[in-house]
N, CA, C, O and CB atoms as a CASP TS submission, in Angstrom:
PFRMAT TS
TARGET T0000
AUTHOR 0000-0000-0000
METHOD Language model
MODEL 1
PARENT N/A
ATOM      1  N   MET     1     122.854  87.299 116.701  1.00  0.00           N
ATOM      2  CA  MET     1     122.453  88.325 115.745  1.00  0.00           C
ATOM      3  C   MET     1     122.820  87.861 114.337  1.00  0.00           C
ATOM      4  O   MET     1     123.915  87.353 114.098  1.00  0.00           O
ATOM      5  CB  MET     1     123.128  89.692 116.074  1.00  0.00           C
ATOM      6  N   THR     2     121.886  88.046 113.422  1.00  0.00           N
ATOM      7  CA  THR     2     122.102  87.720 112.009  1.00  0.00           C
ATOM      8  C   THR     2     121.932  89.000 111.216  1.00  0.00           C
ATOM      9  O   THR     2     121.019  89.785 111.474  1.00  0.00           O
ATOM     10  CB  THR     2     121.113  86.603 111.505  1.00  0.00           C
ATOM     11  N   GLN     3     122.815  89.209 110.250  1.00  0.00           N
ATOM     12  CA  GLN     3     122.679  90.391 109.406  1.00  0.00           C
ATOM     13  C   GLN     3     123.075  90.064 107.976  1.00  0.00           C
ATOM     14  O   GLN     3     123.860  89.151 107.718  1.00  0.00           O
ATOM     15  CB  GLN     3     123.533  91.549 109.946  1.00  0.00           C
ATOM     16  N   LYS     4     122.511  90.833 107.059  1.00  0.00           N
ATOM     17  CA  LYS     4     122.800  90.628 105.647  1.00  0.00           C
ATOM     18  C   LYS     4     122.712  91.968 104.934  1.00  0.00           C
ATOM     19  O   LYS     4     121.777  92.738 105.151  1.00  0.00           O
ATOM     20  CB  LYS     4     121.823  89.595 105.015  1.00  0.00           C
ATOM     21  N   THR     5     123.697  92.239 104.079  1.00  0.00           N
ATOM     22  CA  THR     5     123.680  93.458 103.282  1.00  0.00           C
ATOM     23  C   THR     5     123.173  93.104 101.893  1.00  0.00           C
ATOM     24  O   THR     5     123.619  92.136 101.276  1.00  0.00           O
ATOM     25  CB  THR     5     125.097  94.120 103.216  1.00  0.00           C
ATOM     26  N   ILE     6     122.235  93.907 101.419  1.00  0.00           N
ATOM     27  CA  ILE     6     121.633  93.665 100.100  1.00  0.00           C
ATOM     28  C   ILE     6     121.590  94.977  99.313  1.00  0.00           C
ATOM     29  O   ILE     6     121.732  96.061  99.878  1.00  0.00           O
ATOM     30  CB  ILE     6     120.194  93.062 100.242  1.00  0.00           C
ATOM     31  N   ILE     7     121.395  94.857  98.015  1.00  0.00           N
ATOM     32  CA  ILE     7     121.149  96.018  97.152  1.00  0.00           C
ATOM     33  C   ILE     7     119.659  96.005  96.837  1.00  0.00           C
ATOM     34  O   ILE     7     119.133  95.003  96.352  1.00  0.00           O
ATOM     35  CB  ILE     7     122.035  95.980  95.822  1.00  0.00           C
ATOM     36  N   ILE     8     118.987  97.100  97.109  1.00  0.00           N
ATOM     37  CA  ILE     8     117.537  97.194  96.903  1.00  0.00           C
ATOM     38  C   ILE     8     117.230  97.175  95.410  1.00  0.00           C
ATOM     39  O   ILE     8     117.799  97.946  94.638  1.00  0.00           O
ATOM     40  CB  ILE     8     116.964  98.481  97.561  1.00  0.00           C
ATOM     41  N   LYS     9     116.316  96.279  95.011  1.00  0.00           N
ATOM     42  CA  LYS     9     116.016  96.095  93.582  1.00  0.00           C
ATOM     43  C   LYS     9     115.027  97.130  93.045  1.00  0.00           C
ATOM     44  O   LYS     9     115.048  97.449  91.856  1.00  0.00           O
ATOM     45  CB  LYS     9     115.461  94.701  93.346  1.00  0.00           C
ATOM     46  N   ALA    10     114.162  97.656  93.914  1.00  0.00           N
ATOM     47  CA  ALA    10     113.168  98.629  93.464  1.00  0.00           C
ATOM     48  C   ALA    10     112.777  99.530  94.639  1.00  0.00           C
ATOM     49  O   ALA    10     112.688  99.076  95.780  1.00  0.00           O
ATOM     50  CB  ALA    10     111.912  97.911  92.874  1.00  0.00           C
ATOM     51  N   SER    11     112.548 100.798  94.346  1.00  0.00           N
ATOM     52  CA  SER    11     112.125 101.740  95.375  1.00  0.00           C
ATOM     53  C   SER    11     110.806 101.282  95.989  1.00  0.00           C
ATOM     54  O   SER    11     109.963 100.704  95.303  1.00  0.00           O
ATOM     55  CB  SER    11     111.986 103.161  94.791  1.00  0.00           C
ATOM     56  N   LEU    12     110.633 101.543  97.280  1.00  0.00           N
ATOM     57  CA  LEU    12     109.410 101.126  97.973  1.00  0.00           C
ATOM     58  C   LEU    12     108.385 102.250  97.983  1.00  0.00           C
ATOM     59  O   LEU    12     108.657 103.338  98.490  1.00  0.00           O
ATOM     60  CB  LEU    12     109.725 100.689  99.411  1.00  0.00           C
ATOM     61  N   ASP    13     107.201 101.988  97.422  1.00  0.00           N
ATOM     62  CA  ASP    13     106.095 102.919  97.573  1.00  0.00           C
ATOM     63  C   ASP    13     105.324 102.492  98.826  1.00  0.00           C
ATOM     64  O   ASP    13     105.741 101.556  99.508  1.00  0.00           O
ATOM     65  CB  ASP    13     105.166 102.940  96.287  1.00  0.00           C
ATOM     66  N   ALA    14     104.232 103.145  99.134  1.00  0.00           N
ATOM     67  CA  ALA    14     103.493 102.865 100.377  1.00  0.00           C
ATOM     68  C   ALA    14     102.988 101.424 100.429  1.00  0.00           C
ATOM     69  O   ALA    14     103.047 100.791 101.483  1.00  0.00           O
ATOM     70  CB  ALA    14     102.311 103.829 100.517  1.00  0.00           C
ATOM     71  N   ARG    15     102.498 100.903  99.321  1.00  0.00           N
ATOM     72  CA  ARG    15     101.982  99.536  99.282  1.00  0.00           C
ATOM     73  C   ARG    15     103.094  98.521  99.521  1.00  0.00           C
ATOM     74  O   ARG    15     102.925  97.569 100.282  1.00  0.00           O
ATOM     75  CB  ARG    15     101.300  99.261  97.939  1.00  0.00           C
ATOM     76  N   GLN    16     104.226  98.732  98.868  1.00  0.00           N
ATOM     77  CA  GLN    16     105.361  97.822  99.041  1.00  0.00           C
ATOM     78  C   GLN    16     105.940  97.925 100.451  1.00  0.00           C
ATOM     79  O   GLN    16     106.371  96.923 101.022  1.00  0.00           O
ATOM     80  CB  GLN    16     106.451  98.124  98.000  1.00  0.00           C
ATOM     81  N   ALA    17     105.949  99.136 101.012  1.00  0.00           N
ATOM     82  CA  ALA    17     106.422  99.320 102.392  1.00  0.00           C
ATOM     83  C   ALA    17     105.506  98.572 103.353  1.00  0.00           C
ATOM     84  O   ALA    17     105.984  97.964 104.311  1.00  0.00           O
ATOM     85  CB  ALA    17     106.481 100.831 102.765  1.00  0.00           C
ATOM     86  N   ALA    18     104.199  98.606 103.113  1.00  0.00           N
ATOM     87  CA  ALA    18     103.250  97.896 103.967  1.00  0.00           C
ATOM     88  C   ALA    18     103.484  96.387 103.886  1.00  0.00           C
ATOM     89  O   ALA    18     103.421  95.700 104.906  1.00  0.00           O
ATOM     90  CB  ALA    18     101.799  98.237 103.564  1.00  0.00           C
ATOM     91  N   PHE    19     103.752  95.866 102.696  1.00  0.00           N
ATOM     92  CA  PHE    19     104.038  94.444 102.542  1.00  0.00           C
ATOM     93  C   PHE    19     105.316  94.069 103.294  1.00  0.00           C
ATOM     94  O   PHE    19     105.376  93.025 103.944  1.00  0.00           O
ATOM     95  CB  PHE    19     104.166  94.080 101.051  1.00  0.00           C
ATOM     96  N   PHE    20     106.338  94.928 103.200  1.00  0.00           N
ATOM     97  CA  PHE    20     107.598  94.695 103.905  1.00  0.00           C
ATOM     98  C   PHE    20     107.358  94.620 105.418  1.00  0.00           C
ATOM     99  O   PHE    20     107.867  93.723 106.089  1.00  0.00           O
ATOM    100  CB  PHE    20     108.619  95.812 103.575  1.00  0.00           C
ATOM    101  N   VAL    21     106.582  95.566 105.944  1.00  0.00           N
ATOM    102  CA  VAL    21     106.285  95.603 107.388  1.00  0.00           C
ATOM    103  C   VAL    21     105.453  94.382 107.801  1.00  0.00           C
ATOM    104  O   VAL    21     105.687  93.808 108.864  1.00  0.00           O
ATOM    105  CB  VAL    21     105.529  96.913 107.756  1.00  0.00           C
ATOM    106  N   GLN    22     104.495  93.986 106.977  1.00  0.00           N
ATOM    107  CA  GLN    22     103.697  92.783 107.276  1.00  0.00           C
ATOM    108  C   GLN    22     104.584  91.543 107.318  1.00  0.00           C
ATOM    109  O   GLN    22     104.413  90.677 108.176  1.00  0.00           O
ATOM    110  CB  GLN    22     102.577  92.596 106.225  1.00  0.00           C
ATOM    111  N   THR    23     105.521  91.466 106.397  1.00  0.00           N
ATOM    112  CA  THR    23     106.456  90.332 106.375  1.00  0.00           C
ATOM    113  C   THR    23     107.301  90.329 107.643  1.00  0.00           C
ATOM    114  O   THR    23     107.491  89.278 108.256  1.00  0.00           O
ATOM    115  CB  THR    23     107.367  90.392 105.120  1.00  0.00           C
ATOM    116  N   ALA    24     107.807  91.482 108.038  1.00  0.00           N
ATOM    117  CA  ALA    24     108.611  91.581 109.264  1.00  0.00           C
ATOM    118  C   ALA    24     107.786  91.204 110.489  1.00  0.00           C
ATOM    119  O   ALA    24     108.301  90.601 111.431  1.00  0.00           O
ATOM    120  CB  ALA    24     109.174  93.006 109.426  1.00  0.00           C
ATOM    121  N   GLY    25     106.510  91.559 110.472  1.00  0.00           N
ATOM    122  CA  GLY    25     105.624  91.288 111.596  1.00  0.00           C
ATOM    123  C   GLY    25     105.367  89.803 111.844  1.00  0.00           C
ATOM    124  O   GLY    25     104.892  89.431 112.917  1.00  0.00           O
ATOM    125  N   LYS    26     105.669  88.967 110.883  1.00  0.00           N
ATOM    126  CA  LYS    26     105.491  87.520 111.038  1.00  0.00           C
ATOM    127  C   LYS    26     106.521  86.924 111.999  1.00  0.00           C
ATOM    128  O   LYS    26     106.359  85.807 112.490  1.00  0.00           O
ATOM    129  CB  LYS    26     105.591  86.827 109.675  1.00  0.00           C
ATOM    130  N   TYR    27     107.575  87.686 112.256  1.00  0.00           N
ATOM    131  CA  TYR    27     108.688  87.148 113.038  1.00  0.00           C
ATOM    132  C   TYR    27     108.730  87.736 114.437  1.00  0.00           C
ATOM    133  O   TYR    27     108.368  88.889 114.671  1.00  0.00           O
ATOM    134  CB  TYR    27     110.004  87.413 112.332  1.00  0.00           C
ATOM    135  N   GLU    28     109.180  86.907 115.343  1.00  0.00           N
ATOM    136  CA  GLU    28     109.307  87.264 116.752  1.00  0.00           C
ATOM    137  C   GLU    28     110.542  88.144 117.006  1.00  0.00           C
ATOM    138  O   GLU    28     110.548  88.953 117.935  1.00  0.00           O
ATOM    139  CB  GLU    28     109.380  85.996 117.607  1.00  0.00           C
ATOM    140  N   SER    29     111.565  87.987 116.195  1.00  0.00           N
ATOM    141  CA  SER    29     112.841  88.682 116.382  1.00  0.00           C
ATOM    142  C   SER    29     112.695  90.196 116.268  1.00  0.00           C
ATOM    143  O   SER    29     111.767  90.708 115.643  1.00  0.00           O
ATOM    144  CB  SER    29     113.854  88.189 115.365  1.00  0.00           C
ATOM    145  N   ASP    30     113.644  90.894 116.892  1.00  0.00           N
ATOM    146  CA  ASP    30     113.788  92.334 116.721  1.00  0.00           C
ATOM    147  C   ASP    30     114.502  92.521 115.384  1.00  0.00           C
ATOM    148  O   ASP    30     115.605  92.009 115.195  1.00  0.00           O
ATOM    149  CB  ASP    30     114.587  93.009 117.930  1.00  0.00           C
ATOM    150  N   ILE    31     113.878  93.252 114.454  1.00  0.00           N
ATOM    151  CA  ILE    31     114.442  93.395 113.109  1.00  0.00           C
ATOM    152  C   ILE    31     114.637  94.872 112.805  1.00  0.00           C
ATOM    153  O   ILE    31     113.731  95.684 112.991  1.00  0.00           O
ATOM    154  CB  ILE    31     113.524  92.730 112.040  1.00  0.00           C
ATOM    155  N   ARG    32     115.827  95.205 112.336  1.00  0.00           N
ATOM    156  CA  ARG    32     116.176  96.579 111.971  1.00  0.00           C
ATOM    157  C   ARG    32     116.673  96.610 110.534  1.00  0.00           C
ATOM    158  O   ARG    32     117.198  95.620 110.024  1.00  0.00           O
ATOM    159  CB  ARG    32     117.250  97.157 112.932  1.00  0.00           C
ATOM    160  N   VAL    33     116.501  97.753 109.891  1.00  0.00           N
ATOM    161  CA  VAL    33     117.075  97.983 108.568  1.00  0.00           C
ATOM    162  C   VAL    33     117.913  99.250 108.672  1.00  0.00           C
ATOM    163  O   VAL    33     117.456 100.271 109.184  1.00  0.00           O
ATOM    164  CB  VAL    33     115.957  98.110 107.449  1.00  0.00           C
ATOM    165  N   ALA    34     119.146  99.170 108.180  1.00  0.00           N
ATOM    166  CA  ALA    34     120.051 100.314 108.227  1.00  0.00           C
ATOM    167  C   ALA    34     120.482 100.696 106.814  1.00  0.00           C
ATOM    168  O   ALA    34     120.882  99.852 106.012  1.00  0.00           O
ATOM    169  CB  ALA    34     121.284 100.001 109.103  1.00  0.00           C
ATOM    170  N   ILE    35     120.387 101.988 106.537  1.00  0.00           N
ATOM    171  CA  ILE    35     120.912 102.561 105.296  1.00  0.00           C
ATOM    172  C   ILE    35     121.712 103.781 105.709  1.00  0.00           C
ATOM    173  O   ILE    35     121.197 104.689 106.361  1.00  0.00           O
ATOM    174  CB  ILE    35     119.757 102.933 104.262  1.00  0.00           C
ATOM    175  N   ASP    36     122.985 103.790 105.320  1.00  0.00           N
ATOM    176  CA  ASP    36     123.914 104.845 105.727  1.00  0.00           C
ATOM    177  C   ASP    36     123.889 104.968 107.249  1.00  0.00           C
ATOM    178  O   ASP    36     124.185 103.995 107.942  1.00  0.00           O
ATOM    179  CB  ASP    36     123.548 106.208 105.055  1.00  0.00           C
ATOM    180  N   ASP    37     123.545 106.132 107.780  1.00  0.00           N
ATOM    181  CA  ASP    37     123.558 106.327 109.243  1.00  0.00           C
ATOM    182  C   ASP    37     122.161 106.226 109.858  1.00  0.00           C
ATOM    183  O   ASP    37     121.990 106.489 111.048  1.00  0.00           O
ATOM    184  CB  ASP    37     124.165 107.688 109.584  1.00  0.00           C
ATOM    185  N   LYS    38     121.161 105.847 109.057  1.00  0.00           N
ATOM    186  CA  LYS    38     119.789 105.707 109.563  1.00  0.00           C
ATOM    187  C   LYS    38     119.485 104.240 109.834  1.00  0.00           C
ATOM    188  O   LYS    38     119.830 103.365 109.040  1.00  0.00           O
ATOM    189  CB  LYS    38     118.764 106.293 108.556  1.00  0.00           C
ATOM    190  N   LYS    39     118.829 103.980 110.973  1.00  0.00           N
ATOM    191  CA  LYS    39     118.423 102.617 111.319  1.00  0.00           C
ATOM    192  C   LYS    39     116.993 102.675 111.819  1.00  0.00           C
ATOM    193  O   LYS    39     116.662 103.488 112.683  1.00  0.00           O
ATOM    194  CB  LYS    39     119.375 101.982 112.394  1.00  0.00           C
ATOM    195  N   ILE    40     116.138 101.805 111.274  1.00  0.00           N
ATOM    196  CA  ILE    40     114.722 101.802 111.653  1.00  0.00           C
ATOM    197  C   ILE    40     114.277 100.412 112.079  1.00  0.00           C
ATOM    198  O   ILE    40     114.926  99.411 111.775  1.00  0.00           O
ATOM    199  CB  ILE    40     113.853 102.300 110.491  1.00  0.00           C
ATOM    200  N   ASN    41     113.153 100.373 112.791  1.00  0.00           N
ATOM    201  CA  ASN    41     112.501  99.125 113.152  1.00  0.00           C
ATOM    202  C   ASN    41     111.724  98.652 111.921  1.00  0.00           C
ATOM    203  O   ASN    41     110.859  99.373 111.424  1.00  0.00           O
ATOM    204  CB  ASN    41     111.555  99.303 114.409  1.00  0.00           C
ATOM    205  N   ALA    42     112.020  97.460 111.432  1.00  0.00           N
ATOM    206  CA  ALA    42     111.377  96.952 110.216  1.00  0.00           C
ATOM    207  C   ALA    42     109.890  96.685 110.401  1.00  0.00           C
ATOM    208  O   ALA    42     109.176  96.490 109.418  1.00  0.00           O
ATOM    209  CB  ALA    42     112.059  95.684 109.765  1.00  0.00           C
ATOM    210  N   LYS    43     109.413  96.673 111.632  1.00  0.00           N
ATOM    211  CA  LYS    43     107.995  96.430 111.895  1.00  0.00           C
ATOM    212  C   LYS    43     107.197  97.731 111.984  1.00  0.00           C
ATOM    213  O   LYS    43     106.001  97.709 112.276  1.00  0.00           O
ATOM    214  CB  LYS    43     107.834  95.637 113.185  1.00  0.00           C
ATOM    215  N   SER    44     107.853  98.856 111.734  1.00  0.00           N
ATOM    216  CA  SER    44     107.218 100.172 111.798  1.00  0.00           C
ATOM    217  C   SER    44     106.964 100.700 110.392  1.00  0.00           C
ATOM    218  O   SER    44     107.907 100.925 109.633  1.00  0.00           O
ATOM    219  CB  SER    44     108.092 101.163 112.595  1.00  0.00           C
ATOM    220  N   ILE    45     105.695 100.898 110.042  1.00  0.00           N
ATOM    221  CA  ILE    45     105.374 101.424 108.718  1.00  0.00           C
ATOM    222  C   ILE    45     105.915 102.839 108.544  1.00  0.00           C
ATOM    223  O   ILE    45     106.431 103.181 107.480  1.00  0.00           O
ATOM    224  CB  ILE    45     103.861 101.407 108.490  1.00  0.00           C
ATOM    225  N   MET    46     105.801 103.658 109.577  1.00  0.00           N
ATOM    226  CA  MET    46     106.296 105.037 109.469  1.00  0.00           C
ATOM    227  C   MET    46     107.816 105.063 109.323  1.00  0.00           C
ATOM    228  O   MET    46     108.357 105.838 108.535  1.00  0.00           O
ATOM    229  CB  MET    46     105.871 105.861 110.701  1.00  0.00           C
ATOM    230  N   GLY    47     108.493 104.219 110.079  1.00  0.00           N
ATOM    231  CA  GLY    47     109.949 104.152 109.975  1.00  0.00           C
ATOM    232  C   GLY    47     110.389 103.667 108.605  1.00  0.00           C
ATOM    233  O   GLY    47     111.339 104.191 108.024  1.00  0.00           O
ATOM    234  N   THR    48     109.691 102.663 108.095  1.00  0.00           N
ATOM    235  CA  THR    48     110.032 102.101 106.790  1.00  0.00           C
ATOM    236  C   THR    48     109.837 103.130 105.687  1.00  0.00           C
ATOM    237  O   THR    48     110.682 103.262 104.801  1.00  0.00           O
ATOM    238  CB  THR    48     109.187 100.858 106.504  1.00  0.00           C
ATOM    239  N   ILE    49     108.731 103.857 105.736  1.00  0.00           N
ATOM    240  CA  ILE    49     108.483 104.897 104.734  1.00  0.00           C
ATOM    241  C   ILE    49     109.502 106.024 104.884  1.00  0.00           C
ATOM    242  O   ILE    49     110.023 106.526 103.888  1.00  0.00           O
ATOM    243  CB  ILE    49     107.042 105.451 104.864  1.00  0.00           C
ATOM    244  N   ALA    50     109.787 106.423 106.118  1.00  0.00           N
ATOM    245  CA  ALA    50     110.735 107.513 106.370  1.00  0.00           C
ATOM    246  C   ALA    50     112.142 107.172 105.907  1.00  0.00           C
ATOM    247  O   ALA    50     112.904 108.062 105.527  1.00  0.00           O
ATOM    248  CB  ALA    50     110.757 107.854 107.847  1.00  0.00           C
ATOM    249  N   LEU    51     112.493 105.894 105.935  1.00  0.00           N
ATOM    250  CA  LEU    51     113.834 105.489 105.496  1.00  0.00           C
ATOM    251  C   LEU    51     114.025 105.751 104.001  1.00  0.00           C
ATOM    252  O   LEU    51     115.148 105.953 103.539  1.00  0.00           O
ATOM    253  CB  LEU    51     114.074 103.998 105.805  1.00  0.00           C
ATOM    254  N   GLY    52     112.932 105.746 103.258  1.00  0.00           N
ATOM    255  CA  GLY    52     112.987 106.092 101.832  1.00  0.00           C
ATOM    256  C   GLY    52     113.874 105.161 101.019  1.00  0.00           C
ATOM    257  O   GLY    52     114.783 105.611 100.322  1.00  0.00           O
ATOM    258  N   MET    53     113.610 103.869 101.111  1.00  0.00           N
ATOM    259  CA  MET    53     114.437 102.894 100.387  1.00  0.00           C
ATOM    260  C   MET    53     114.306 103.097  98.881  1.00  0.00           C
ATOM    261  O   MET    53     113.204 103.073  98.332  1.00  0.00           O
ATOM    262  CB  MET    53     114.037 101.450 100.766  1.00  0.00           C
ATOM    263  N   GLN    54     115.444 103.296  98.225  1.00  0.00           N
ATOM    264  CA  GLN    54     115.468 103.562  96.786  1.00  0.00           C
ATOM    265  C   GLN    54     116.240 102.470  96.046  1.00  0.00           C
ATOM    266  O   GLN    54     117.158 101.857  96.590  1.00  0.00           O
ATOM    267  CB  GLN    54     116.095 104.940  96.503  1.00  0.00           C
ATOM    268  N   GLU    55     115.849 102.247  94.809  1.00  0.00           N
ATOM    269  CA  GLU    55     116.521 101.263  93.967  1.00  0.00           C
ATOM    270  C   GLU    55     118.020 101.557  93.915  1.00  0.00           C
ATOM    271  O   GLU    55     118.436 102.702  93.735  1.00  0.00           O
ATOM    272  CB  GLU    55     115.917 101.261  92.541  1.00  0.00           C
ATOM    273  N   GLY    56     118.813 100.513  94.073  1.00  0.00           N
ATOM    274  CA  GLY    56     120.265 100.639  93.975  1.00  0.00           C
ATOM    275  C   GLY    56     120.975 100.944  95.285  1.00  0.00           C
ATOM    276  O   GLY    56     122.200 100.851  95.355  1.00  0.00           O
ATOM    277  N   GLN    57     120.226 101.308  96.329  1.00  0.00           N
ATOM    278  CA  GLN    57     120.838 101.581  97.632  1.00  0.00           C
ATOM    279  C   GLN    57     121.268 100.282  98.294  1.00  0.00           C
ATOM    280  O   GLN    57     120.669  99.226  98.087  1.00  0.00           O
ATOM    281  CB  GLN    57     119.862 102.349  98.545  1.00  0.00           C
ATOM    282  N   SER    58     122.312 100.384  99.090  1.00  0.00           N
ATOM    283  CA  SER    58     122.758  99.258  99.901  1.00  0.00           C
ATOM    284  C   SER    58     122.076  99.362 101.261  1.00  0.00           C
ATOM    285  O   SER    58     122.097 100.417 101.895  1.00  0.00           O
ATOM    286  CB  SER    58     124.324  99.237 100.046  1.00  0.00           C
ATOM    287  N   ALA    59     121.475  98.267 101.701  1.00  0.00           N
ATOM    288  CA  ALA    59     120.787  98.242 102.997  1.00  0.00           C
ATOM    289  C   ALA    59     121.251  97.024 103.779  1.00  0.00           C
ATOM    290  O   ALA    59     121.538  95.976 103.201  1.00  0.00           O
ATOM    291  CB  ALA    59     119.237  98.223 102.815  1.00  0.00           C
ATOM    292  N   MET    60     121.321  97.167 105.091  1.00  0.00           N
ATOM    293  CA  MET    60     121.660  96.047 105.948  1.00  0.00           C
ATOM    294  C   MET    60     120.431  95.671 106.761  1.00  0.00           C
ATOM    295  O   MET    60     119.820  96.518 107.412  1.00  0.00           O
ATOM    296  CB  MET    60     122.861  96.388 106.873  1.00  0.00           C
ATOM    297  N   ILE    61     120.075  94.396 106.717  1.00  0.00           N
ATOM    298  CA  ILE    61     118.972  93.874 107.516  1.00  0.00           C
ATOM    299  C   ILE    61     119.599  93.159 108.707  1.00  0.00           C
ATOM    300  O   ILE    61     120.449  92.284 108.544  1.00  0.00           O
ATOM    301  CB  ILE    61     118.035  92.906 106.674  1.00  0.00           C
ATOM    302  N   ILE    62     119.169  93.542 109.899  1.00  0.00           N
ATOM    303  CA  ILE    62     119.748  93.019 111.130  1.00  0.00           C
ATOM    304  C   ILE    62     118.613  92.465 111.988  1.00  0.00           C
ATOM    305  O   ILE    62     117.629  93.159 112.244  1.00  0.00           O
ATOM    306  CB  ILE    62     120.553  94.126 111.898  1.00  0.00           C
ATOM    307  N   ALA    63     118.749  91.216 112.430  1.00  0.00           N
ATOM    308  CA  ALA    63     117.715  90.611 113.266  1.00  0.00           C
ATOM    309  C   ALA    63     118.364  89.931 114.461  1.00  0.00           C
ATOM    310  O   ALA    63     119.472  89.400 114.379  1.00  0.00           O
ATOM    311  CB  ALA    63     116.866  89.598 112.457  1.00  0.00           C
ATOM    312  N   GLU    64     117.639  89.965 115.574  1.00  0.00           N
ATOM    313  CA  GLU    64     118.110  89.307 116.781  1.00  0.00           C
ATOM    314  C   GLU    64     116.919  88.658 117.463  1.00  0.00           C
ATOM    315  O   GLU    64     115.952  89.332 117.817  1.00  0.00           O
ATOM    316  CB  GLU    64     118.825  90.310 117.732  1.00  0.00           C
ATOM    317  N   GLY    65     116.993  87.341 117.647  1.00  0.00           N
ATOM    318  CA  GLY    65     115.910  86.618 118.295  1.00  0.00           C
ATOM    319  C   GLY    65     115.850  85.180 117.829  1.00  0.00           C
ATOM    320  O   GLY    65     116.733  84.703 117.117  1.00  0.00           O
ATOM    321  N   ALA    66     114.800  84.500 118.237  1.00  0.00           N
ATOM    322  CA  ALA    66     114.663  83.063 117.995  1.00  0.00           C
ATOM    323  C   ALA    66     114.615  82.700 116.513  1.00  0.00           C
ATOM    324  O   ALA    66     115.144  81.663 116.115  1.00  0.00           O
ATOM    325  CB  ALA    66     113.422  82.555 118.668  1.00  0.00           C
ATOM    326  N   ASP    67     113.989  83.542 115.695  1.00  0.00           N
ATOM    327  CA  ASP    67     113.821  83.226 114.274  1.00  0.00           C
ATOM    328  C   ASP    67     114.583  84.205 113.374  1.00  0.00           C
ATOM    329  O   ASP    67     114.155  84.499 112.258  1.00  0.00           O
ATOM    330  CB  ASP    67     112.336  83.236 113.910  1.00  0.00           C
ATOM    331  N   GLU    68     115.716  84.704 113.877  1.00  0.00           N
ATOM    332  CA  GLU    68     116.461  85.757 113.184  1.00  0.00           C
ATOM    333  C   GLU    68     116.929  85.370 111.778  1.00  0.00           C
ATOM    334  O   GLU    68     116.845  86.185 110.860  1.00  0.00           O
ATOM    335  CB  GLU    68     117.651  86.142 114.004  1.00  0.00           C
ATOM    336  N   GLU    69     117.414  84.155 111.597  1.00  0.00           N
ATOM    337  CA  GLU    69     117.927  83.766 110.281  1.00  0.00           C
ATOM    338  C   GLU    69     116.820  83.730 109.235  1.00  0.00           C
ATOM    339  O   GLU    69     117.008  84.215 108.120  1.00  0.00           O
ATOM    340  CB  GLU    69     118.607  82.405 110.361  1.00  0.00           C
ATOM    341  N   ALA    70     115.682  83.167 109.580  1.00  0.00           N
ATOM    342  CA  ALA    70     114.546  83.120 108.654  1.00  0.00           C
ATOM    343  C   ALA    70     114.048  84.526 108.346  1.00  0.00           C
ATOM    344  O   ALA    70     113.698  84.827 107.205  1.00  0.00           O
ATOM    345  CB  ALA    70     113.402  82.268 109.238  1.00  0.00           C
ATOM    346  N   ALA    71     114.016  85.392 109.367  1.00  0.00           N
ATOM    347  CA  ALA    71     113.546  86.771 109.175  1.00  0.00           C
ATOM    348  C   ALA    71     114.444  87.520 108.191  1.00  0.00           C
ATOM    349  O   ALA    71     113.954  88.179 107.274  1.00  0.00           O
ATOM    350  CB  ALA    71     113.500  87.520 110.524  1.00  0.00           C
ATOM    351  N   VAL    72     115.742  87.419 108.383  1.00  0.00           N
ATOM    352  CA  VAL    72     116.683  88.122 107.497  1.00  0.00           C
ATOM    353  C   VAL    72     116.557  87.614 106.074  1.00  0.00           C
ATOM    354  O   VAL    72     116.521  88.411 105.136  1.00  0.00           O
ATOM    355  CB  VAL    72     118.130  87.952 107.990  1.00  0.00           C
ATOM    356  N   GLN    73     116.490  86.302 105.895  1.00  0.00           N
ATOM    357  CA  GLN    73     116.381  85.736 104.541  1.00  0.00           C
ATOM    358  C   GLN    73     115.070  86.152 103.864  1.00  0.00           C
ATOM    359  O   GLN    73     115.067  86.503 102.685  1.00  0.00           O
ATOM    360  CB  GLN    73     116.476  84.198 104.597  1.00  0.00           C
ATOM    361  N   ASP    74     113.975  86.114 104.598  1.00  0.00           N
ATOM    362  CA  ASP    74     112.667  86.472 104.029  1.00  0.00           C
ATOM    363  C   ASP    74     112.622  87.945 103.634  1.00  0.00           C
ATOM    364  O   ASP    74     112.162  88.279 102.542  1.00  0.00           O
ATOM    365  CB  ASP    74     111.542  86.165 105.035  1.00  0.00           C
ATOM    366  N   LEU    75     113.098  88.827 104.512  1.00  0.00           N
ATOM    367  CA  LEU    75     113.067  90.255 104.215  1.00  0.00           C
ATOM    368  C   LEU    75     114.051  90.616 103.109  1.00  0.00           C
ATOM    369  O   LEU    75     113.785  91.516 102.312  1.00  0.00           O
ATOM    370  CB  LEU    75     113.374  91.061 105.471  1.00  0.00           C
ATOM    371  N   ALA    76     115.170  89.933 103.055  1.00  0.00           N
ATOM    372  CA  ALA    76     116.119  90.173 101.972  1.00  0.00           C
ATOM    373  C   ALA    76     115.493  89.813 100.634  1.00  0.00           C
ATOM    374  O   ALA    76     115.734  90.494  99.638  1.00  0.00           O
ATOM    375  CB  ALA    76     117.412  89.368 102.191  1.00  0.00           C
ATOM    376  N   SER    77     114.695  88.757 100.596  1.00  0.00           N
ATOM    377  CA  SER    77     114.047  88.353  99.347  1.00  0.00           C
ATOM    378  C   SER    77     112.977  89.365  98.923  1.00  0.00           C
ATOM    379  O   SER    77     112.695  89.499  97.733  1.00  0.00           O
ATOM    380  CB  SER    77     113.421  86.957  99.501  1.00  0.00           C
ATOM    381  N   VAL    78     112.385  90.069  99.875  1.00  0.00           N
ATOM    382  CA  VAL    78     111.405  91.106  99.549  1.00  0.00           C
ATOM    383  C   VAL    78     112.090  92.316  98.890  1.00  0.00           C
ATOM    384  O   VAL    78     111.551  92.908  97.955  1.00  0.00           O
ATOM    385  CB  VAL    78     110.646  91.548 100.825  1.00  0.00           C
ATOM    386  N   LEU    79     113.272  92.670  99.382  1.00  0.00           N
ATOM    387  CA  LEU    79     113.962  93.874  98.906  1.00  0.00           C
ATOM    388  C   LEU    79     114.897  93.640  97.732  1.00  0.00           C
ATOM    389  O   LEU    79     115.043  94.511  96.875  1.00  0.00           O
ATOM    390  CB  LEU    79     114.737  94.472 100.019  1.00  0.00           C
ATOM    391  N   ALA    80     115.530  92.477  97.681  1.00  0.00           N
ATOM    392  CA  ALA    80     116.570  92.260  96.662  1.00  0.00           C
ATOM    393  C   ALA    80     116.088  91.388  95.517  1.00  0.00           C
ATOM    394  O   ALA    80     116.847  91.117  94.586  1.00  0.00           O
ATOM    395  CB  ALA    80     117.795  91.629  97.291  1.00  0.00           C
TER
END
C-alpha cells in the first residue's frame, strides 16, 4: 500500500472531478481518497463530487495494487 497526504490547491468543480476520475481510471490499483472521516473510491465520479474537495483541505491518497506508486504520484500532481 502506498499513501500520500497532500494539500488541495484548488476546489474541484465537475469538470476537474471528471479529469481526476479519468486519471485514476488509468491505473489498475484500488485507489481511495480520504478527507477527515470520509473515504471514497477515486474512480467514482459521484464519490469524488460528493467528497467536495476544497482548496486548502488536507487529503490522503491511498492506493493498493501493481501500479500503486505511480497512481499516487499522478493523482497527487492533479490535486496539489
